[in-house]
Structure formats: structure tokens, C-alpha cells
C-alpha positions in Angstrom: 24.2 -17.4 -20.6 21.5 -16.5 -18.2 18.9 -13.9 -19.5 18.5 -12.8 -15.8 20.9 -13.0 -13.1 20.0 -11.6 -9.7 22.9 -11.5 -7.1 22.6 -10.6 -3.5 19.9 -8.1 -4.0 18.8 -6.1 -1.0 16.1 -3.3 -1.1 15.3 -1.3 1.9 12.9 1.5 2.6 13.1 3.9 5.6 9.7 4.5 7.5 10.2 6.9 10.5 13.1 5.7 12.2 12.7 2.1 11.1 14.4 0.3 8.1 11.9 -1.7 6.2 13.3 -4.7 4.1 11.5 -5.2 0.9 14.0 -7.8 0.0 17.1 -9.5 1.7 19.9 -10.6 -0.1 18.0 -12.3 -2.9 20.0 -14.4 -5.6 18.6 -16.6 -8.5 19.0 -16.8 -12.2 16.6 -17.5 -15.1 17.4 -19.0 -18.3 16.3 -17.9 -21.9 12.8 -19.4 -22.6 11.8 -20.0 -19.1 8.4 -19.0 -17.6 8.9 -18.3 -14.0 6.1 -17.1 -11.5 6.8 -14.8 -8.5 4.1 -15.3 -5.9 3.6 -14.0 -2.3 1.1 -12.1 -0.3 0.3 -8.5 -1.0 3.3 -6.3 0.2 5.6 -9.2 0.1 7.9 -7.4 -2.3 6.8 -9.0 -5.8 6.5 -5.8 -7.6 9.7 -4.3 -6.0 11.5 -7.3 -7.2 10.0 -7.1 -10.8 10.8 -3.3 -10.9 14.5 -4.0 -9.8 14.7 -6.6 -12.7 13.4 -4.3 -15.2 15.8 -1.5 -14.1 12.9 0.7 -13.0 14.0 0.8 -9.2 17.5 0.7 -7.9 18.6 -1.7 -5.2 20.2 -0.7 -1.9 22.7 -3.3 -2.7 23.4 -6.2 -5.0 23.2 -6.6 -8.8 21.0 -7.5 -11.7 22.3 -8.4 -15.1 20.0 -8.7 -18.1 21.8 -10.8 -20.9 25.0 -10.3 -19.0 24.7 -6.6 -18.8 24.9 -5.2 -15.3 22.1 -2.7 -14.5 23.8 -1.3 -11.6 26.8 -0.4 -13.8 24.6 1.2 -16.4 23.8 4.9 -16.9 20.4 6.1 -16.9 20.5 6.5 -20.5 21.8 3.0 -21.1 19.1 1.7 -18.6 16.4 3.4 -20.7 17.9 1.5 -23.7 18.0 -1.8 -22.2 14.3 -1.2 -21.1 13.2 -0.3 -24.6 15.2 -3.0 -26.5 15.6 -6.0 -24.2 12.4 -6.1 -22.0 8.7 -5.8 -22.6 6.7 -4.7 -19.4 3.1 -5.6 -19.0 1.3 -3.6 -16.0 -1.8 -4.4 -14.2 -3.4 -1.2 -14.8 -2.5 -1.2 -18.6 -0.5 2.2 -18.3 -1.8 3.2 -21.8 -1.7 6.9 -22.9 -5.2 8.0 -22.8 -5.0 10.7 -25.8 -3.2 8.0 -28.1 -4.9 5.5 -30.2 -4.2 1.8 -29.6 -1.8 1.7 -32.5 0.0 4.7 -31.4 0.4 3.3 -27.9 1.8 0.1 -29.4 4.4 1.8 -31.5 5.5 4.3 -28.9 8.7 2.3 -27.9 9.8 2.4 -31.6 9.5 6.0 -31.8 11.2 6.5 -28.5 14.2 4.4 -30.2 13.8 6.4 -33.5 13.1 3.1 -35.4 10.8 2.8 -38.4 7.5 1.0 -37.9 7.5 -2.5 -39.3 3.8 -2.6 -40.6 4.3 -6.4 -41.1 5.6 -7.1 -37.7 3.0 -4.8 -36.2 0.0 -6.4 -37.9 1.3 -10.0 -37.1 1.3 -9.0 -33.3 -2.1 -7.4 -33.6 -3.6 -10.3 -35.4 -2.0 -12.8 -32.7 -3.8 -10.9 -30.3 -7.0 -10.2 -32.0 -7.1 -6.5 -31.8 -6.3 -5.4 -35.5 -9.9 -3.9 -35.7 -9.3 -1.9 -32.8 -6.2 0.0 -33.7 -7.9 3.3 -34.2 -9.7 3.2 -31.0 -8.7 5.2 -27.9 -8.0 3.3 -24.7 -11.5 4.8 -23.3 -13.3 2.9 -26.1 -11.8 -0.4 -25.3 -12.6 -3.1 -22.8 -10.3 -4.2 -20.0 -9.3 -7.2 -22.0 -8.8 -5.2 -25.1 -6.4 -2.6 -23.1 -4.4 -5.4 -21.9 -3.9 -6.9 -25.3 -2.8 -3.5 -26.5 -0.3 -3.4 -23.6 0.9 -6.8 -24.6 1.3 -5.8 -28.2 3.5 -2.6 -27.0 5.5 -4.9 -24.7 6.2 -7.3 -27.9 6.8 -4.5 -30.5 10.5 -4.4 -29.9 11.0 -8.1 -30.1 12.4 -8.3 -26.6 13.9 -11.6 -25.2 12.2 -10.9 -21.7 8.5 -10.0 -20.9 7.9 -8.9 -17.2 4.2 -9.2 -16.3 2.9 -7.5 -13.0 -0.2 -9.0 -12.1 -1.5 -8.7 -15.7 -4.8 -10.3 -15.0 -5.6 -8.6 -11.8 -8.0 -6.1 -13.3 -9.8 -8.6 -15.5 -12.8 -10.9 -15.2 -11.9 -14.7 -15.0 -12.5 -15.5 -18.7 -10.6 -12.7 -20.0 -7.8 -13.3 -17.4 -7.6 -17.0 -18.5 -7.3 -15.7 -22.1 -4.5 -13.3 -21.2 -2.7 -16.1 -19.4 -2.9 -18.3 -22.4 -1.7 -15.5 -24.7 1.4 -15.2 -22.2 2.2 -19.0 -22.5 2.0 -18.7 -26.2 4.4 -15.9 -26.2 6.7 -18.1 -24.2 6.2 -21.0 -26.6 7.6 -18.7 -29.3 10.7 -18.3 -27.5 10.4 -15.3 -25.2 11.2 -15.6 -21.4 8.3 -14.7 -19.3 8.4 -13.4 -15.7 5.0 -13.3 -14.1 4.2 -11.7 -10.8 0.8 -13.1 -9.6 -1.3 -14.0 -6.6 -3.2 -16.7 -8.5 -1.8 -20.2 -7.7 -3.4 -21.6 -10.7 -1.6 -19.2 -13.1 1.8 -19.9 -11.1 1.2 -23.6 -11.7 1.2 -23.1 -15.3 4.8 -21.7 -15.3 7.9 -23.9 -15.4 9.3 -22.4 -12.1 7.7 -20.8 -9.0 9.6 -18.3 -6.8 7.9 -17.7 -3.4 8.7 -14.4 -1.7 7.9 -13.6 1.9 9.4 -11.0 4.2 11.8 -10.1 1.3 13.2 -13.7 1.2 12.9 -15.9 -2.0 12.4 -19.6 -1.9 11.8 -22.2 -4.8 9.9 -25.4 -4.9 
């Protein structure tokens, strides 16, 4: 079974009297364990597509399935559960809660799901990401690279089968960005499917597949 199935996906926005197509009848599928880069110019619809796959936005028409579950047929509460349990989201601007420590940010998805914190699993993630010594620090006390590692740990804490990464290196210097990309590839080698939105061709080239988006239309080479 495909972990992601996108079928005839269209997303439009209204601007004055004009209808703007962010996506036009897009279809593709992704198998478990793949790394897929979504690339295109700014404003091409990359983030919109990722948000539709993650159930954050709703399409104008068409459907997305995650592990065979239709997002468009799911209620809001069911969508929230899918996002917490099946999908890990990594944002360009980290999206950490500033008043919570790194550890509290990481375990938040567990608390929202009323799950117990598995300290062994937590420590295995933070050790892998090299942030165990920063767990009691607030986001304001962390570097950009450390913030993104905390965000990655939060995305991994529920053991999702799918990681959605939206320009995760965009706010980082080159060396830190390279390190984050290598971590995402290692996460993939451990069995997690990774979909990466990026404008960096070199990072896209590290993925198994590349989907180009232009004027709302997807093509693959």
C-alpha cells in the first residue's frame, strides 16, 4: 500500500474577481520508505501541496490518502489524530512554543494524545540528534540548528511513518543546513518516509525522487 496517495488534487484561491490555481488536478503516489523532494519557484504551490498532504489545508477538489485513510472523508478530530500519530511535520521557522523547554516542546504531541512519555525513546531521539544536554533550555537559548533539531525530535516522538519537511534548512547557515539534511536522510534510512520541500537542488538531488511544481502542475524526472 502507498503511504501517500494524491488523486486529482486541485486548490484554488480567490483574489478579487480572479480565481488563482495553486494546484491543478495533481496526482501521484509515494511508497513507504521513499525520499521525495518537491521543488519549484517561490509561490509555485510547494507549501500548499505539503499542507494538503498533512491535512492542514483542505483541497478545492480531489483527495489525499495517508496509509489508505482518506483525509477528505475524515472529521476534524480524526484529522487531528492522523496528524499526531501518522505524520511528523518540520517547519522552516521551527514553530517551537517559546515558553516551553526543549523537552516540553518535544513531548507535546504525546501529551495531546494522552500518552505516557517513554523516557528511553525520548533519550534515544535526543541522543541521535545531539541535543540531550539542551533539554532544559528554552528556544530563546538555542541556536537555529538546535531549534531545528528540537523540531525534528518533536516530529519523531510519536514514531510516525511519514515526515513532512517544509524548507527545514531555509533559516540555517550552510554547514548547519547540511547537517540537518544528513539527519533527515538518516531518519529515512531507519525506515521513515520523508517528503522534503526545498529550493536547493543539491538537497533535492539527495532524494530518491524529485517532483517539480510549476503553475500548480506537477512533473517528475
